[in-house]
C-alpha positions in Angstrom: 16.0 20.6 -15.8 19.3 20.6 -14.0 21.6 17.6 -14.0 22.8 16.0 -10.8 26.1 14.3 -11.0 27.0 11.9 -8.2 30.7 11.7 -7.4 32.5 8.4 -8.0 33.3 8.0 -4.3 29.7 8.7 -3.3 28.3 6.2 -5.8 30.9 3.6 -4.9 30.0 3.9 -1.3 26.3 3.5 -2.1 26.9 0.4 -4.3 29.0 -1.2 -1.6 26.0 -1.1 0.8 23.4 -2.5 -1.6 22.5 -6.1 -2.3 20.7 -4.8 -5.4 22.2 -2.4 -8.0 22.4 1.3 -8.6 22.2 2.4 -12.3 23.2 5.9 -13.4 23.3 7.8 -16.8 26.1 6.3 -18.9 25.5 2.7 -17.7 24.6 0.3 -20.5 21.3 -0.6 -18.9 20.3 3.0 -17.9 17.5 3.4 -20.5 16.0 0.1 -19.5 16.2 0.9 -15.8 14.6 4.3 -16.2 11.7 3.2 -18.5 8.2 3.1 -17.1 4.9 1.6 -18.5 3.4 5.0 -19.3 5.5 6.4 -22.2 4.0 9.8 -21.8 6.5 10.3 -18.9 10.0 10.1 -20.4 12.3 11.2 -17.6 16.0 10.9 -16.7 16.7 10.3 -13.1 20.1 10.9 -11.6 20.1 7.3 -10.3 17.9 4.3 -10.2 18.3 2.0 -7.2 17.0 -1.5 -8.0 16.3 -2.8 -4.5 16.8 -6.5 -3.6 15.0 -6.2 -0.3 13.9 -3.9 2.6 17.4 -3.1 3.6 18.1 -1.7 0.2 15.0 0.5 0.4 16.2 1.9 3.8 19.6 2.5 2.4 18.2 4.3 -0.7 15.9 6.5 1.4 18.8 7.6 3.7 21.1 8.1 0.7 18.4 10.3 -1.0 18.0 12.4 2.1 21.7 12.8 2.5 22.2 13.9 -1.1 19.0 16.1 -1.3 17.5 14.0 -4.1 13.8 14.0 -5.0 12.4 10.5 -4.5 10.2 8.6 -6.9 9.0 5.2 -5.9 8.4 2.4 -8.4 6.5 -0.8 -7.8 4.8 -2.0 -11.0 5.5 1.4 -12.7 2.0 1.9 -14.0 1.4 5.3 -12.5 -0.9 7.2 -14.8 0.4 10.6 -13.6 4.0 9.6 -13.9 4.9 9.3 -10.3 7.1 6.3 -10.9 9.9 8.3 -12.3 11.6 11.7 -11.9 14.0 14.0 -13.7 17.3 14.5 -11.8 16.3 12.6 -8.7 16.4 9.0 -7.4 14.0 6.2 -8.4 13.7 3.7 -5.6 12.7 0.7 -7.7 11.1 -2.2 -5.9 10.5 -4.3 -9.0 13.2 -6.9 -8.2 11.3 -7.6 -4.9 9.1 -10.4 -6.1 8.6 -12.6 -3.1 5.1 -14.0 -2.3 4.4 -16.3 0.6 0.9 -18.0 0.9 -0.4 -19.3 4.2 -3.0 -21.8 3.0 -4.4 -22.6 6.4 -4.8 -19.0 7.4 -5.9 -17.9 3.9 -3.4 -15.0 3.8 -0.6 -14.0 1.6 2.4 -11.7 2.1 3.9 -10.1 -1.0 6.8 -7.8 -1.4 6.4 -4.3 -2.8 7.5 -5.1 -6.4 5.1 -7.9 -7.0 2.6 -7.5 -9.9 -0.8 -9.1 -9.9 0.3 -11.8 -12.4 3.0 -12.9 -10.0 0.6 -12.8 -7.0 -2.1 -14.7 -8.8 0.4 -17.3 -10.0 1.3 -18.1 -6.4 -2.2 -17.9 -4.8 -4.0 -19.8 -7.6 -1.8 -22.8 -6.9 -4.1 -23.3 -3.9 -7.3 -21.9 -5.5 -7.1 -18.7 -3.6 -7.4 -15.0 -4.7 -8.0 -11.5 -3.5 -9.3 -8.4 -5.3 -6.6 -7.6 -7.9 -5.9 -5.4 -10.9 -7.8 -5.6 -14.2 -4.4 -5.6 -16.0 -2.1 -8.3 -14.6 1.1 -6.3 -15.1 -0.1 -3.7 -12.6 1.9 -3.5 -9.4 -0.1 -4.5 -6.3 1.5 -1.6 -4.3 0.1 1.5 -6.0 -3.1 -0.4 -6.8 -3.8 -1.3 -3.1 -2.6 2.1 -1.7 -5.1 3.9 -3.9 -8.0 1.6 -3.0 -7.9 -1.2 -5.6 -11.0 -1.8 -7.9 -11.0 -5.2 -9.5 -13.2 -8.0 -10.7 -14.0 -9.3 -7.2 -14.5 -5.9 -5.5 -18.3 -6.2 -5.0 -17.9 -9.7 -3.6 -14.9 -9.2 -1.3 -14.3 -5.5 -1.2 -11.4 -3.4 -2.6 -7.8 -4.6 -2.4 -7.2 -2.2 0.5 -10.2 -3.7 2.3 -8.4 -7.1 2.2 -5.1 -5.6 3.4 -4.3 -7.0 6.9 -0.9 -5.3 7.5 2.0 -3.5 5.8 5.7 -3.0 6.4 6.6 0.7 5.7 9.9 2.4 5.3 9.3 6.0 6.5 10.9 9.2 5.5 13.5 9.0 8.2 14.6 5.6 6.9 13.0 3.5 9.7 10.8 0.5 9.3 7.4 0.3 10.9 4.4 -2.1 10.8 0.9 -0.8 10.1 -2.2 -2.9 11.0 -5.4 -2.6 13.0 -3.3 -3.0 16.1 0.0 -1.3 15.2 0.1 2.3 14.1 -3.6 2.2 13.2 -3.6 5.8 12.0 -1.0 4.8 9.4 -3.0 1.7 8.5 -6.1 3.8 8.0 -4.2 6.2 5.7 -2.5 3.5 3.6 -5.9 2.2 2.5 -6.8 4.8 0.0 -4.3 7.6 0.8 -1.7 6.5 -1.8 2.1 6.5 -1.3 2.2 9.6 0.9 3.4 8.1 4.1 6.4 5.9 3.2 7.5 3.0 1.0 5.6 -0.2 1.6 7.9 -3.1 1.2 5.5 -5.9 2.2 1.7 -6.3 2.0 -0.3 -9.0 3.9 -3.7 -9.8 2.3 -6.8 -11.8 3.2 -7.5 -14.5 0.6 -10.7 -16.1 -0.6 -11.6 -19.4 -2.3 -11.7 -18.7 -6.1 -10.3 -20.7 -8.9 -8.8 -22.2 -10.8 -12.1 -21.7 -12.7 -14.8 -19.1 -12.1 -17.6 -17.5 -14.2 -16.5 -14.3 -16.0 -15.4 -12.7 -19.3 -16.7 -10.2 -21.9 -19.7 -9.7 -24.1 -19.3 -7.4 -27.2 -22.1 -5.3 -28.6 -22.5 -3.0 -31.6 -21.5 0.6 -30.6 -24.7 2.1 -31.9 -26.6 0.3 -29.1 -24.5 2.0 -26.4 -27.2 4.2 -24.9 -29.7 1.3 -24.8 -27.1 -0.9 -23.1 -26.3 1.8 -20.5 -30.0 2.2 -19.7 -30.4 -1.6 -19.3 -27.2 -1.7 -17.3 -28.5 0.9 -14.8 -31.7 -1.1 -14.2 -30.0 -4.5 -14.1 -27.1 -3.5 -11.8 -29.4 -1.9 -9.2 -30.8 -5.3 -8.1 -27.7 -7.5 -8.2 -26.2 -9.3 -5.2 -22.6 -8.7 -4.2 -21.5 -11.8 -6.1 -22.2 -10.1 -9.4 -19.4 -7.9 -10.6 -19.3 -5.9 -13.9 -18.2 -3.0 -15.9 -19.1 -1.4 -19.2 -16.6 0.0 -21.7 -17.5 2.1 -24.8 -14.7 2.3 -27.3 -13.4 0.9 -30.6 -13.3 -2.8 -31.4 -9.8 -4.2 -31.2 -8.5 -6.6 -33.9 -9.1 -9.7 -31.9 -9.6 -13.1 -33.6 -13.0 -13.8 -32.0 -14.5 -10.6 -33.4 -15.6 -10.4 -37.1 -13.1 -8.4 -39.2 -15.8 -6.0 -40.4 -16.2 -4.7 -36.8 -12.5 -4.1 -36.2 -11.9 -0.4 -35.6 -15.6 0.3 -35.4 -17.5 1.6 -32.3 -18.2 -1.1 -29.8 -19.7 -1.6 -26.3 -18.3 -4.2 -24.0 -19.7 -5.8 -20.8 -17.0 -7.5 -18.6 -18.5 -9.7 -15.9 -17.2 -11.8 -13.0 -19.5 -13.9 -10.8 -18.1 -14.6 -7.3 -20.5 -17.5 -6.6 -20.9 -21.0 -8.0 -20.1 -21.2 -11.7 -23.3 -22.9 -12.5 -25.3 -19.9 -11.2 -23.6 -17.3 -13.4 -25.8 -17.5 -16.5 -29.0 -16.7 -14.8 -27.7 -13.5 -13.2 -26.2 -12.1 -16.5 -29.1 -13.4 -18.7 -30.6 -9.9 -19.5 -27.1 -8.8 -20.8 -26.5 -12.0 -22.7 -29.9 -11.6 -24.4 -29.4 -7.9 -25.3 -28.3 -7.0 -28.8 -27.9 -9.7 -30.0 -24.2 -9.6 -29.0 -21.5 -9.6 -31.6 -19.6 -12.1 -29.4 -20.4 -13.6 -26.0 -17.4 -15.0 -24.1 -19.0 -14.7 -20.7 -18.9 -18.1 -19.0 -16.5 -20.5 -17.2 -13.0 -19.2 -17.5 -9.7 -19.7 -15.6 -9.2 -17.0 -13.0 -5.7 -16.2 -14.3 -7.1 -15.8 -17.8 -9.8 -13.4 -16.6 -7.1 -11.4 -14.7 -4.9 -11.1 -17.8 -7.6 -10.7 -20.4 -6.9 -7.0 -21.0 -3.1 -7.3 -21.0 -2.6 -7.2 -24.8 -4.4 -3.9 -25.0 -2.3 -2.3 -22.2 1.3 -3.1 -23.1 4.2 -0.8 -22.1 5.5 2.2 -24.0 2.4 3.9 -25.2 1.3 7.3 -23.7 -1.6 7.2 -21.3 -4.0 9.7 -19.7 -6.9 8.9 -17.4 -9.7 11.0 -15.8 -12.2 9.6 -13.3 -15.0 10.3 -10.8 -17.8 8.6 -8.9 -21.3 8.7 -10.4 -24.3 9.1 -8.1 -26.5 7.6 -10.9 -26.7 6.6 -14.5 -29.5 7.9 -16.6 -30.6 9.2 -20.0 -28.9 12.5 -19.5 -25.6 10.9 -18.4 -25.6 8.4 -21.2 -26.4 11.2 -23.8 -23.4 13.1 -22.6 -21.2 10.1 -22.8 -22.4 9.1 -26.3 -21.9 12.6 -27.7 -18.2 12.4 -26.7 -17.7 8.8 -27.7 -18.9 9.6 -31.1 -16.1 12.2 -31.6 -13.2 10.3 -30.1 -9.7 11.7 -31.1 -7.1 9.7 -33.0 -5.0 7.3 -31.1 -4.8 3.7 -29.8 -7.7 4.0 -27.5 -10.2 6.6 -26.4 -12.7 4.9 -24.1 -15.3 5.5 -21.4 -15.6 2.9 -18.6 -18.2 2.6 -15.9 -17.7 0.2 -13.0 -20.5 -1.1 -10.8 -19.6 -0.5 -7.2 -21.4 -1.2 -3.9 -21.8 -4.7 -2.5 -18.9 -5.5 -0.1 -17.3 -2.2 -0.9 -20.0 -0.5 1.1 -19.9 -2.9 4.0 -16.8 -0.9 5.2 -17.8 2.3 7.1 -17.3 5.5 5.1 -14.6 6.6 7.6 -13.1 3.1 8.0 -10.4 3.8 5.5 -9.1 6.7 3.5 -10.7 5.5 0.3 -13.3 8.1 -0.7 -15.8 6.3 -2.9 -18.0 4.3 -0.6 -21.7 4.8 -1.2 -21.3 5.7 -4.9 -23.0 3.2 -7.1 -20.6 3.7 -10.0 -17.1 5.0 -10.8 -16.4 6.3 -14.3 -13.0 6.3 -16.0 -11.9 7.9 -19.2 -9.0 6.0 -20.8 -6.8 7.5 -23.5 -3.8 5.8 -25.1 -1.7 7.0 -28.1 1.7 6.4 -29.7 2.1 9.4 -32.0 3.1 12.5 -29.8 1.0 14.7 -32.1 -2.1 13.0 -30.8 -1.4 13.8 -27.2 -3.0 17.2 -26.8 -6.3 16.1 -28.5 -6.6 13.1 -26.3 -6.0 14.9 -23.1 -8.4 17.8 -24.1 -11.1 15.2 -25.0 -10.8 13.5 -21.7 -10.8 16.7 -19.7 -13.9 18.0 -21.5 -15.8 14.8 -21.0 -14.8 14.8 -17.4 -16.1 18.3 -17.0 -19.4 17.4 -18.7 -19.9 14.6 -16.2 -19.3 16.7 -13.1 -23.0 17.6 -12.6 -23.8 13.9 -12.2 -20.7 13.0 -10.0 -20.3 13.0 -6.3 -17.4 15.5 -6.3 -14.7 12.9 -5.5 -12.6 10.8 -7.8 -10.7 7.6 -7.7 -7.1 8.5 -7.0 -5.6 5.5 -9.0 -7.2 6.9 -12.1 -6.1 10.5 -11.6 -4.1 11.9 -14.6 -3.5 15.4 -13.1 -1.9 16.0 -9.8 -4.1 19.1 -9.1 -7.1 16.8 -8.8 -5.9 15.3 -5.5 -7.5 17.6 -3.0 -10.9 17.3 -4.6 -10.5 13.5 -4.7 -11.3 13.3 -0.9 -14.1 14.8 1.2 -12.7 17.6 3.4 -12.7 15.6 6.6 -10.9 12.7 5.0 -8.3 15.1 3.5 -7.7 16.8 6.9 -7.2 13.5 8.6 -4.8 12.3 5.9 -2.8 15.6 6.4 -2.5 14.9 10.1 -1.1 11.4 9.4 1.2 12.9 6.8 2.4 15.4 9.5 3.3 12.5 11.8 5.1 10.2 9.3 6.4 12.6 6.6 6.2 16.2 7.9 8.8 17.5 5.3 6.8 15.9 2.4 9.8 13.8 1.3 7.4 11.5 -0.5 5.6 14.0 -2.7 5.7 12.3 -6.0 2.3 10.7 -5.5 -1.3 11.8 -5.2 0.1 14.2 -2.8 -1.3 15.1 0.6 0.3 18.3 2.0 1.3 17.9 5.6 -1.1 19.6 8.1 1.8 21.8 9.2 2.4 23.1 5.7 
């Protein structure tokens, strides 16, 4: 790593043009400004520009180009692969941009690029409105949406990107363009699943739906030794559910939560998380086979505030720990798949968390044509995700190796694509998309970023090389 030193005159000139602030090494708040959620990526940028608005983003992009600085873009800062930061480059930090405007009559909301789902839900739930958002409320809506956006309401209303109506984008040349079905439709197609390859999105406009302040959802906890039986039941049960029924299964270790008996803390556990997108009073009958299975250690699936459901996992995913994910789309569940998963779950490495998740897909997700957006998982009934978290650096290699080995063992049962938001390795990106989708993304990249200025992302190489 080299060290870029910005001259005092150059830095002063930049600061005079910003409404936000520029932070450099040696400033008292530099370590705070450079920190990201995933502690595995501990980097030292040459400068962090904390943008107050779109004008600051434009200024930062033009400054980076003039100084030859590699650009990292930060919204919520949750990038698993570490794209939210960079050594010796510039971090264009949108986190101060927290504006959300809700149009109640039109059932739409426009949010700036630094907004997290907790902030978005706070504003929309004031009117009993919601859209498909992140499973951890501190997640930024920007990266989440640009990669697709799998959340509790995805089967009912589609992915976050399916609810995107328009976006304002600062391109690599420092210009601002609008992308929608009517304006720059090629860019609009690419933004919905193609990640941050094409510019910095400073504003997102979403379609909203009537949900909250209460809905039906929450977790059920089962003994870990029933995991294979639960997955077998889950495959049969999930195959016949209407789009209002959303769910995922997680196999891991019981956290020390007050509603779980102390004797199961730290022991293998299986969790069903559900969310019913219809009338609250109908929820029990749809989830009855899962509520009856076990019997459960604890059943918290029932009426719950929407914002509580959205933030339920937050205590398990705080900032600072190291994280590594691996994912793919499953064409089916079955005894052979569950046997593979169980064999790995039974030999999890040391750390805070080594889990296997499977999300039920389909429903409204598959109402969008396969080529309607860049998102590559339509038609797959499930997406799997391997989640590893650790604090002790000595545990890192074992966790990453475990995740990669389990991912490789699942490849024979997978579609060949993976969910880009859960990619932990940059070299997985080309395989994440079908060849035709990748080629189309490369053409859009060629138009909006032919020099690959925005390459710290799930990177698409420009068609022209």
